[in-house]
N, C-alpha and C positions, 0 to 999 in steps of 0.2 A: 503493500501500500506505500502511496504516495502522496503526503499533504500536498495541494495547490492554493498558493495564496494568488486570489483572483480582486479585481471591481467587477462587481455586478449589482444591476437593477432588480430590487425585490418586487418589486409590481411594475403596469405598467405605469410609461410616463415618471416614475422615482428617480431622480440623481441615484447615482453609481456611488455603490460603496465599498469598504473593503468585505472579502468571503471568503472562506476556506473551503473545500470540499477534497475527499479523498479519492484517490485513483485506484482503480481495483488492481490486481496483478497485470500486468499486460499480455494480451492475447498473440499467439506465434505472426502474425502479419502486422503488426502495429510497431510504431515509433512514438517515441517521445521527444519533443523539442522543446530544447530551453528557450524563451523567447528572446530574443534581443531589442526586436521593433516592430510596433504592430500598428498598421495602417487603421486610420476612421474611415468608414465608407456610410454615406447617406442610408444605406441596407441598413447599418447598426443602429442607427437611430429611428426605423422603420421600425425593428425587432422592438427597439427599448418601448414602444409608444404602442406595440403592436396592433399595426396597422394593416397587418396581411393576416390577422387574426392566427397564427401559427405559431405564434411567442409562447415558451412555456418558465415561469418563473423559481426561484431566483433566475435570470439569465445573465450571464458572464458575456457579451459582445469580443467582437473581434476575428476577424477574419481573412486579414492580409499581415499573414506573418514571416518571420524571416527568423531563421534562428539555429541553433546547432542540436544534431542530434547526440542524444545524455543517452537513450534503452533502446535495446531493440528486443522484440521475439526472436524466436528462433527459427524462423521460416520467412524473414526479411530477404528482398532480390535490391540490387544494385545501389543500397547505401550503407553507410555505417557509421558508430559512432565515432564522433569528432564533424562528421560532412557538415557544411551548411545547408541548408535546404529551405523553399518558402512554400506556403501554403494559403491555400485561397478560401473559396466559399463551402470546396465538395473534401471530405475527411474521409469518404471510402464508396467504392459501388463494387458489387456483385462480383467482378469477373468472369461470369458466366453465360452473362444473359446476350442475346446477340448483339445489340448495343454495345456492350461492352467487348465482343468478339471482334466489332471489327474498329473499334477505333475508338470510338465516339461513349467514352465512359463516364461524356459530362450530361446523356441522353439517358442515362440506367434508371431504371423505370422505381430501383430499389437505392437509389443513391442515397448516401449520407452526407447530411450539411453541416456546415462545423458549428452556425450558431444556433441550430432548430433542433429541438431534443435534447442536446448535450451544450456544454460550456465551451467558448470560443478564446481567444488569445489574448484578452486585455489581461494576462495570465503571466506567471512565471513558466508555468509550462502548459502546453497542449499535448494531445495526443491526435495519430493517425493512422490509416493504412498508409503503408511504404508507399502505395502507388500514385498516392496523391501530395508527400515532401517531394517536392521539385528538385532535383541538387540545383545550387546556384552556381553560375560560371565563376572561375575566381578572378577575373576583371570587375566584377562588378560592385557599385557602389550599394553595401547590403544599408545603409539608412535611407535610401530614396527605393528600396527594390519592392518594399511590401505591399506598395498601391499596385504593379505590375499583377499580382497575383488576383485581382480584382478587377479593378476599372481596365488594367492595361489588357490583360488578355479578353476581356467583355467587349471592347473595341475593336482586339486583334483577329478574335475569330471570326467575327461577318467579312472581312477583306479575303479572309482565306476561301471560306466558304459559298460566298457569292460571286468568286472571281474575277475580285477588282483586280483589273490591269494597270497598268502605269501609263498605257495613255488615256486610261478616264478625264473625264470631267467627274469631281465628285463635292458633296456638299456636306456637312459636319454643324448639325443645329443642338447648341448649345454648347458654349465654349468654359465648363466647370470642370470638374473633376474627371468626368470620363471623356469631354468634347477636347480639352486641351492634351489628351495624352492621344485621341482621334489624328488632331490635326499633324500630329509628330509624326505619328507611323504612316500616314496616306503619303506626305509630303517626302519622303526618305522613299515609300513604294514608285514614286514616280509621277505620282497623279499633279493633276491643275486642282488645286484644294480652295472651296469657298466654305467660307465661315460665314454660318447665319446668327446672330449676337442681337442680344435687344437693348445692348449698353454700349454704347458709342466710346464710352471712356474706355473701352479695351481695346478699341481695335487696331493701338500700335504692338500695344503687349500681343496681342492675335497674329498680327504678322511677324511679329520674331517667333511665335510659335512654328510658324511654316505656312499659315495662310497665304494664299496668293492672293486673295479678295476678300473683304467682309464687307457682309451684305446685311442692313439693318432689317430683321424679320418682323417690323412695325410699320414698315412703311412698304405698302402696297405697289408703289411706283418701279421703286427700287427691287421688288418684287419677279415684278412685271418683266421686268427689263431681262431678266436671263428665264422667259419660261421659255421649257424645252428644247434646254440645254444640258443638264446633268444624266451622267448614266447611274449614277449611284448618291442617294443620298442617308445616311445616319444619324439617323432621331436620337441624343442623349437624354434625353430631358423628362421627367416624371410628369407633365403636363397636359392636357385639351389643348391642341394645335390647331390649325389651320390646315387641316386636312388636304381637303381638297387644293386649295392655294400650294401646298407643297408639291401634289402630285403632277400639279402643271407645269411647275419647274422644270419635272423631270423629263428627258427625253423620250423618244422610244425607244419600248422592251428597258427602261430605267425600272430599277426597283427601290424602293421606301424600305430599308429598314430599320427595327425599332430595338434599344437594347434598354432605353428607360420604362422605369416600372408604371407608368401611365396605367391609374387605377381605373379610369371610366374608359369605356366601350368607345373604340375610333369609330367616329363617320367615314365611312368612306366608301363615295359613290362609285356605282358598279361601272356607268359610262366611262369614268374616269382611267379606268384602269384597261375596259375592254378596246376604246378604239386606237391609245396607243401600244395594247399590248405588256403595260405596266406591272406590277405586281408591288405586294406589300408581305414583310416577310419578318420575323423576330428570332433569337439567338439566345441563349444564356452564355455561360462561359464557355470556355473550351477544354480539351481532353489535357491529359498530360502530357502526352507527346507533343500537341501543340502549344503547350505553356512552356515548355523547352524550345521550342523552335522561335516562340518570342523571344525571349530570355535571349539568344544566339542574335538575334536578330538588333534588339536592342543595346546591346553591348558592341555588337558591329558600328552601330550609330549614332553612339553616344544618345541612346532617346531614356530619357527620365521624367517621370513627375516631375512637376513643382512642387515645393512642399513646407511645410511649416514642421517645425518638431516643437514638442511637449513632455514631460515625465509624466509617467502613467501615475505617479501622485497627483499630479493637476490634470486626468483625466475628464474630470466635468469641466472646467474651464475650456480642454481642446472640444468636448462637446458643444458648447453652447459657444463657441466661437464656428465650428462647423452648422448649426442650426442655425446663428442670426446671417450664414451666407457671407462669412467676414473669410473664410477659406481661399487660399491661393496658393495651391486646387488641391491640394489634399494633405490634410493632416496623419502626424505621421507618433505614435507613441515610442517615447526610447524605455526602453523598458531595464534594459542593464545597461 
């Protein structure tokens, strides 16, 4: 048994407070990670507030973990004690269903999620199946790597799964925690990148991230000037938008892809799709193999989230910073 020291919400919407729990004996295919850093994602806030109705309390948030393997079960593959790894939203998958067997572990019907029904990374230790403990490249900056394991892979996955080409003209809606990483990925992919933002004060910063043009998403005349031009649009926001307007911006055969947790039904007019052979899609995070590929791409092109660092002891201050919309652009907790 191992005592884990954490910060937990005791009920929905509560401030986090120190909390301890006992880990049982480690199973054959599990590993324990000593947490060095853990990013804070907006999904942590959603879980703390039980916005999705699946939170269990006390809840230890945190699913953007980087740290060191300090214990392994007897049948662990690929990693060993002393290795540095990252852990994202998923912590286990069945390893025998069709999805797992074809490499789409992230689509496993019985996958385990790090902070759903179990405790996450706002802690000194966290446990997972070895397959989801992703080895870190030696060259990576651990202090900035945590958000890559949720926000990063969330926006990298659709670039691969929808076959975005370097010759494509693409758009990113919402240049925040997810969007600022999407802009960097798509720029290095070779695309012409259009950023949609409602905050004109961020324009210069967005251009430095790699966007070639910034369009004010609240200005219908600006939006109208690019109608019919984009091959791919990635929505990273979690609010209802003018979906017909964005469909008009797509070129024929274009795709509007959603990774933002929009809770309301999306009003999509059928003829906007049919007339131009357009489509709407969505995706979760990526598989372990794709996450490794993403990390290699990040190191090769020096792609990192823009981060602000807080100590774990100041977790409530960090959460409030994110809640108030002040984060630029991802918040990371330093644990040790």
